[in-house]
VEXDREN-2710 file (C-alpha; in Angstrom, 1 decimal):
% VEXDREN-2710
k/r/px/py/pz
1/MET/87.0/89.0/111.9
2/VAL/86.4/90.3/108.4
3/VAL/88.5/89.0/105.6
4/PHE/88.6/90.9/102.3
5/TRP/89.3/88.7/99.3
6/ARG/91.1/90.5/96.6
7/GLU/90.6/89.5/92.9
8/CYS/93.6/90.1/90.7
9/ARG/91.7/90.0/87.5
10/ALA/90.0/93.1/86.3
11/ASN/87.5/91.5/83.9
12/ALA/86.7/88.5/81.8
13/LYS/89.2/89.6/79.0
14/SER/92.1/89.8/81.5
15/THR/91.2/86.3/82.8
16/ALA/92.3/84.6/79.6
17/LYS/95.4/86.9/79.5
18/ASN/96.5/86.0/83.0
19/ASP/96.1/82.3/82.5
20/ALA/98.7/82.3/79.7
21/ARG/101.1/84.5/81.7
22/ASN/104.1/83.3/83.6
23/LEU/104.4/85.6/86.6
24/GLN/107.1/85.4/89.1
25/LEU/108.5/87.3/92.1
26/GLN/112.1/88.2/91.6
27/VAL/114.5/89.5/94.4
28/GLN/116.7/92.0/92.7
29/THR/119.2/92.5/95.5
30/LYS/122.1/90.1/96.4
31/LEU/122.6/89.4/100.1
32/SER/126.0/89.0/101.7
33/VAL/127.0/85.4/102.1
34/SER/127.0/85.7/105.9
35/ILE/125.1/87.9/108.3
36/PHE/124.8/88.1/112.1
37/THR/121.8/87.6/114.4
38/GLY/120.4/90.8/115.8
39/LYS/121.5/92.9/112.8
40/LYS/119.2/94.3/110.2
41/LEU/119.2/92.2/107.0
42/GLU/120.5/94.3/104.1
43/GLY/121.8/93.7/100.6
44/LYS/125.5/93.8/99.7
45/GLY/126.9/97.2/100.5
46/GLY/124.1/98.0/102.9
47/THR/121.5/98.4/100.2
48/ARG/117.8/97.9/100.7
49/ILE/116.4/94.6/99.5
50/SER/114.0/95.0/96.5
51/VAL/111.6/92.7/94.8
52/ALA/109.8/92.9/91.5
53/LEU/106.9/91.1/90.0
54/ILE/108.1/90.0/86.5
55/ASP/106.7/88.2/83.5
56/ALA/109.2/85.3/83.4
57/ASN/109.0/84.9/79.7
58/THR/109.9/88.5/78.8
59/ARG/111.6/89.5/82.1
60/ASP/109.6/92.7/82.1
61/VAL/108.3/94.2/85.4
62/ILE/104.4/94.1/85.7
63/THR/103.8/97.7/86.5
64/SER/100.1/98.3/85.9
65/ASP/98.0/95.2/86.1
66/PRO/96.0/94.3/89.2
67/GLU/98.8/91.9/90.2
68/SER/101.3/94.8/90.4
69/SER/99.9/95.8/93.8
70/VAL/99.7/92.5/95.7
71/LYS/100.7/92.0/99.3
72/LEU/103.6/89.5/100.0
73/ASP/104.5/87.4/103.0
74/ILE/108.2/87.1/103.8
75/VAL/109.4/83.7/105.0
76/VAL/112.6/81.9/105.8
77/LEU/113.6/79.0/103.4
78/GLU/116.2/76.3/103.8
79/GLY/119.4/77.4/102.0
80/ASP/119.3/74.3/99.8
81/PHE/116.0/75.2/98.3
82/ASN/116.4/74.8/94.6
83/LYS/119.6/75.4/92.6
84/GLU/120.4/79.0/91.7
85/ASP/119.7/78.4/88.0
86/GLU/116.5/76.5/88.4
87/ASP/113.5/78.7/88.7
88/ASN/110.5/76.4/88.1
89/TRP/108.9/74.8/91.2
90/ALA/105.4/74.1/92.6
91/GLN/103.9/76.0/95.5
92/GLU/103.9/72.8/97.5
93/GLU/107.7/72.4/97.0
94/PHE/108.3/76.0/98.1
95/GLU/106.2/75.5/101.3
96/LYS/108.0/72.2/102.1
97/TYR/111.3/74.2/102.4
98/MET/109.9/76.9/104.8
99/VAL/111.8/76.9/108.0
100/LYS/110.1/77.6/111.4
101/GLU/111.8/78.6/114.6
102/ARG/113.3/75.9/116.9
103/GLN/111.0/74.7/119.7
104/GLY/111.2/77.0/122.7
105/LYS/113.0/79.8/120.8
106/ALA/111.9/83.2/119.6
107/PRO/110.4/83.6/116.2
108/LEU/113.2/83.0/113.7
109/LEU/112.7/86.2/111.8
110/THR/111.3/89.4/113.2
111/GLY/110.4/92.8/111.8
112/ASN/108.2/93.8/109.0
113/LEU/107.2/90.3/107.5
114/GLN/105.0/91.7/104.7
115/VAL/105.6/94.1/101.8
116/THR/103.1/95.5/99.4
117/LEU/104.1/96.0/95.7
118/LYS/103.5/99.4/94.1
119/GLY/103.8/99.4/90.4
120/GLY/105.1/95.9/90.6
121/VAL/108.1/96.7/92.9
122/GLY/108.7/96.9/96.6
123/GLU/111.4/97.1/99.2
124/LEU/111.6/94.9/102.2
125/GLY/111.4/96.6/105.6
126/GLU/113.5/95.9/108.7
127/LEU/114.2/92.1/109.1
128/ILE/116.3/90.6/111.9
129/PHE/117.3/87.0/112.5
130/THR/117.1/85.9/116.1
131/ASP/118.8/82.5/115.6
132/ASN/121.7/81.2/113.6
133/SER/121.5/78.8/110.6
134/SER/124.0/76.2/112.0
135/TRP/121.1/73.8/113.1
136/THR/119.6/73.5/109.6
137/ARG/120.6/70.7/107.2
138/SER/122.2/73.1/104.8
139/LYS/123.6/75.5/107.4
140/LYS/122.2/78.3/105.4
141/PHE/119.0/80.2/104.9
142/ARG/117.2/82.1/102.1
143/ILE/114.5/84.7/102.3
144/GLY/111.3/83.7/100.4
145/LEU/108.5/85.8/99.2
146/LYS/105.0/84.5/98.4
147/VAL/101.7/86.2/97.7
148/ALA/99.8/86.7/101.0
149/PRO/96.6/84.7/101.5
150/ASP/93.5/86.3/100.2
151/PHE/95.4/88.0/97.3
152/CYS/95.3/86.8/93.7
153/LYS/93.6/83.5/94.5
154/ASN/93.0/82.8/90.8
155/THR/96.4/83.8/89.5
156/ARG/99.5/81.7/90.0
157/ILE/102.4/83.9/90.9
158/ARG/105.6/81.9/91.4
159/GLU/107.4/82.7/94.7
160/GLY/110.7/84.5/94.9
161/LYS/113.8/83.7/96.8
162/THR/117.2/85.3/97.6
163/ASN/120.6/83.8/97.3
164/ALA/121.6/81.4/100.2
165/PHE/123.5/82.9/103.2
166/ARG/124.7/81.9/106.6
167/VAL/123.4/83.5/109.7
168/LYS/126.1/83.6/112.5
169/GLU/125.7/84.4/116.2
170/HIS/126.3/88.2/116.8
171/ARG/128.9/87.2/119.5
172/GLY/131.1/85.8/116.6
173/GLU/131.1/89.3/115.0
174/CYS/133.5/90.8/117.5
175/ARG/135.8/87.8/117.3
176/SER/136.0/88.1/113.5
177/PHE/137.1/91.7/113.8
178/ILE/139.7/90.8/116.4
179/VAL/141.2/88.1/114.1
180/LEU/141.3/90.5/111.2
181/TYR/142.9/93.2/113.3
182/ARG/145.7/90.9/114.5
183/LEU/146.6/90.1/110.9
END
């Protein structure tokens, strides 16, 4: 197996510049507070989920630096990872909140589990939850985004996260409709 290591620094001058930068992935789409297993994950109103690489100090999107075209891994996080207003965490803390599928179950999240940024922005592809969130301590999940291994090894890009949401069994979707219809 051949692994290509990608350096995110263009030259020695950009090295000093990158060390002083505060780069962060930011999910720009709000998700519904509850979704169903087996359904495509979408933003509110059926919109696609977009992510941007930003300078956390200026809130500007990084559009042209080497970091603007990194590959990202999509993971599932516990819903109680960090407060909504708190955006400073260590990589180890982020990884501690990653959720894996339950033993003997299918992968928790299926679909396109990577996205490549172009000009500092990207859209998540098809993602589908196969299990509900009722078995987790917070009863909710978040989608997390982190730089894929072998990309930007010398540049810290803080991970991104969505708002917290519940994942319910798709069987409950029909019952919700029936209850609403009776009202």
